[in-house]
C-alpha positions in Angstrom: -53.3 29.9 -4.9 -55.6 27.6 -2.6 -56.3 28.7 0.9 -57.4 27.3 4.0 -58.1 28.7 7.2 -58.3 25.9 10.9 -60.5 27.8 13.1 -59.0 25.6 15.7 -55.7 26.4 15.3 -56.1 30.0 14.5 -54.0 29.3 11.5 -54.7 30.9 7.6 -52.3 29.0 5.0 -52.2 30.2 1.4 -51.1 27.8 -1.2 -48.0 30.1 -3.0 -47.7 26.9 -5.7 -49.9 24.7 -7.0 -51.7 22.5 -4.4 -49.8 20.4 -2.1 -46.8 21.4 -4.2 -44.1 23.9 -3.2 -43.8 27.0 -0.8 -46.4 28.0 2.0 -47.3 31.3 3.3 -49.1 30.8 7.2 -50.5 32.9 8.8 -50.7 31.7 12.5 -52.6 34.1 15.0 -51.4 34.0 19.2 -53.2 35.2 22.4 -50.3 35.5 24.0 -47.0 34.9 21.9 -44.3 34.3 24.5 -41.6 36.6 21.1 -43.5 39.4 22.4 -42.1 41.8 25.4 -45.5 42.9 26.2 -46.7 38.9 25.6 -49.4 40.4 23.7 -51.7 39.3 20.5 -49.8 38.7 17.5 -50.2 37.2 14.0 -47.5 35.3 13.1 -46.6 34.9 9.1 -44.0 32.1 8.4 -43.1 30.1 5.2 -42.8 27.0 4.8 -42.8 24.1 2.3 -42.6 20.7 1.1 -39.9 18.6 2.5 -40.4 16.6 -1.1 -39.5 19.6 -2.9 -36.2 20.5 -1.8 -34.9 22.0 -5.6 -36.5 25.0 -3.8 -33.9 26.0 -1.1 -32.4 28.6 -3.4 -35.4 31.2 -3.4 -36.3 31.2 0.6 -33.9 34.1 0.6 -35.8 35.7 -2.2 -38.9 36.5 1.1 -37.0 38.0 3.5 -37.2 38.2 7.0 -40.9 37.7 7.8 -42.1 39.6 11.6 -44.7 39.2 14.0 -47.3 41.9 14.6 -48.6 42.6 17.5 -52.1 44.1 18.4 -52.1 47.6 20.0 -54.7 48.7 22.4 -55.1 52.8 22.3 -55.4 54.5 25.3 -58.2 56.8 24.7 -59.0 60.3 27.4 -62.3 61.4 27.6 -62.5 65.4 27.3 
């Protein structure tokens, strides 16, 4: 599974098939994610595919719902 990281766009991509075909798993880093109630730092996963691979439509259901992950800041009280 070929993978790549783009540090300019903060994207990590993993090809789930062979390179240039099939599904791709993407993780995007967002410093202030709009869909987070606190506009916090988040990782957003996504499943994409190459447009010409229309035979993959029936397999989208295998991935289920993907949720974003928020960074949680824990406040520690001194003893």
